[in-house]
N, C-alpha and C positions, 0 to 999 in steps of 0.2 A: 610239448617237446621235452624230452628227457635230457638231463645234464650229462654231457660226455665225460667219461673218466679217462678215455684214451681214444685213439682214432676209430676203433671198431667196437668199443664196448661202452654202454651207458650205465649210469647209476641205477636206473630202473631195472635193467636186465640182471644186474649184479645183486639186486635186493629183492626182487619178486620171488615169491614162493607159492606156486599154484595150489599146493595142497593145504595151505594155511592162509587163505586170503583175508581172513578177519583179524589176524594177529598183527600188531605193530612190528615193523621190521626196518627201522630207521637207524642207519649207522651213525656213530658219533665221529668226531674229527679224527681220532686215532684209527678207527676202522676204515674211514674213507682214505686215509693215507696208505694203509695196507692194501686196500683194493686198487689204488692207483699203482702201487709197486707191483702187485700181482699182475696187473695188465701190462705194465711196461717191461717187466723182467721175464715174464713167462707167456702170458696169453697172446700178446701181439707177436712176439717172435715165432711162436708155434703156429699161429694163423698164417704168418708169412711163409713158413716152411710147408704147411699143408696146402696153401693156395686155395683155401675155401673157408666159408663162414663156419663159426663154431657156435653151437647152441648151448647156452648156459642153463643147467638144470637148477643149480643152487650155488650161491657164493656166500655173501654175508648172511648170517642168521642171528637174529636176536636170541637171547636166552629162551624166550617163550616159544619161538619158532623151532629152535634147536630141540627143545624138550618135546614139542608136539610131533616132530618127525623122528624121534628116537635117536637123535645125534649124541655122540659121546660128550661127556661133561667137559672134556678138555679139547673139544674139536677146534681146529684151526678156522673153521667157518665163523666161530664166535668173534674172532678178531678181524675178519675180512681177509684172512691169509690163504683161503682155499676156494677153489671152484670145482664143481662137478660139471662135466660137459661132454659133448660128442661133436664130431665134425660132420657137416652135411655131406651126404653122398659118399661116405667112407666108413668102413667097419671100425668099431671101437678098438679092436685089436691093432689094426693098421695105424690108426691115429696114435695109440699108445706107443707102439714100436717106433714111430717117427720122432718121438721126443728126444732131442739130442742130450747126451749125457753131460755135455759142457754147460747146459743152462743151469742157473742157480736155484733149482727146486729143492725143497726139503723132502717132499714125498711126491712120487708119481705112483698112483695105484689104479690098476685095472680092476674095476668092480662090477659084479653082477649080483643082482638080488631080484628074485621073483620074476625072472625073465627080462628084466631091464638091465642095460649095460651102460657104463659111463667111465670116463677117466676122472679121477680125483687128483688134483694138482695143487700143491701147497708150497708157499714160501716160508722160510724160517723167521723167527722173531728177530728184531733188531738186536745186534750184538752177538748173534749165534750164526755160525756158518751153516750152509746147506748140507744136509746129510746125504742128499741124492739117493734116497731109498727108492728102489723100484720093486713094488709089491703087487700082489694079486689077492683078491678076496672074491671067491665064487662058491657055488654049491660044492665044488670039488675040493675046496680047502677046509670044509667042515667047520666054518665059523672062525677060522684063523687067518690072519694076514701072514702070507708067506712070501719069500723072495720070488719075484716074477719068473714064471716058467710057462712058455706058450702051450705046453701040454696040459695045463690046468685051465685053459680058456674053455668056457662052456659054449 
């Protein structure tokens, strides 16, 4: 049985990374605190709005896992401040567009890479206010993060 971080999210699903099963990916106390905040402040409220389960692709990443998957050296995943996900039975675009602007997210990014799509959602560091950036990264943005525009969805 996995440790519950919140009502609908477990530590196991927030730390498992299927493409790197042999690499250690155990968050420390600070990362666990951020994961709990991410769930309480963003993931649980969004799940309530969507009224459907969310599948976590990636949340916390150890430095080794982050490097193996080609993550940014300053990725919020390293602190447990970000999750990549999709909602069951709903398009990624619809799930992204349902995220309310009033929630305290630092970044909400509609991402597409090699035919896969997901929402990247991150909280800000302690002491910093949320930027509430709504961005998009797809083959149509040519490797750049741009302000979200539904016309750039692939």
